[in-house]
C-alpha positions as CSV (number, residue, x, y, z in Angstrom):
1,M,-23.1,8.0,20.7
2,E,-19.7,9.4,19.9
3,P,-18.9,10.4,16.3
4,A,-16.1,7.8,16.1
5,N,-18.5,5.0,17.1
6,R,-21.2,6.3,14.8
7,R,-18.8,6.3,11.9
8,K,-17.7,2.7,12.5
9,L,-21.4,1.7,12.8
10,V,-22.2,3.4,9.5
11,Q,-19.2,1.7,7.8
12,L,-20.3,-1.7,9.1
13,A,-23.8,-1.1,7.9
14,V,-22.6,-0.2,4.4
15,V,-20.4,-3.2,4.1
16,L,-23.2,-5.5,5.4
17,A,-25.7,-3.9,3.0
18,L,-23.3,-4.6,0.1
19,V,-22.7,-8.2,1.1
20,V,-26.5,-8.8,1.4
21,A,-27.1,-7.1,-1.9
22,C,-24.4,-9.4,-3.5
23,L,-26.0,-12.4,-2.1
24,L,-29.6,-11.5,-3.1
25,F,-28.9,-10.0,-6.5
26,R,-26.3,-11.7,-8.8
27,R,-25.9,-8.6,-11.0
28,V,-24.7,-6.5,-8.0
29,F,-22.0,-9.1,-7.4
30,Y,-20.9,-8.8,-11.1
31,V,-20.8,-5.0,-10.8
32,V,-18.7,-5.2,-7.7
33,E,-16.4,-7.8,-9.3
34,L,-16.0,-5.6,-12.4
35,A,-15.3,-2.6,-10.3
36,A,-12.6,-4.4,-8.5
37,L,-11.0,-5.6,-11.7
38,E,-11.2,-2.1,-13.2
39,L,-9.4,-0.6,-10.2
40,R,-6.2,-2.1,-11.5
41,Y,-6.4,0.1,-14.5
42,L,-8.1,3.2,-12.9
43,W,-6.0,3.5,-9.8
44,W,-5.0,7.0,-10.7
45,L,-8.7,8.0,-10.8
46,V,-9.1,6.7,-7.2
47,L,-6.0,8.6,-6.2
48,I,-7.4,11.8,-7.6
49,V,-10.8,11.3,-5.8
50,V,-9.0,10.6,-2.5
51,I,-6.7,13.7,-2.8
52,G,-9.7,15.8,-3.8
53,S,-11.7,14.6,-0.8
54,W,-8.8,15.2,1.5
55,L,-8.3,18.7,0.2
56,A,-12.0,19.5,0.5
57,A,-11.9,18.3,4.1
58,V,-8.8,20.4,4.9
59,V,-10.2,23.6,3.2
60,G,-13.6,23.0,4.7
61,K,-12.2,23.0,8.3
62,D,-10.8,26.5,7.9
63,R,-14.2,27.9,7.1
């Protein structure tokens, strides 16, 4: 299996697992809902994590 196809399959599995967890456990749904609401206030934190991950990937390629 090619890496691109494997990555898509893993992403689909994670999303499916999250949906199933939300359906089976109400508290998981509340945590996901709260996280989505808090993203409005903590968007800068998400931006820092994304930039850090990108930098780690770029620097990691050179090694």
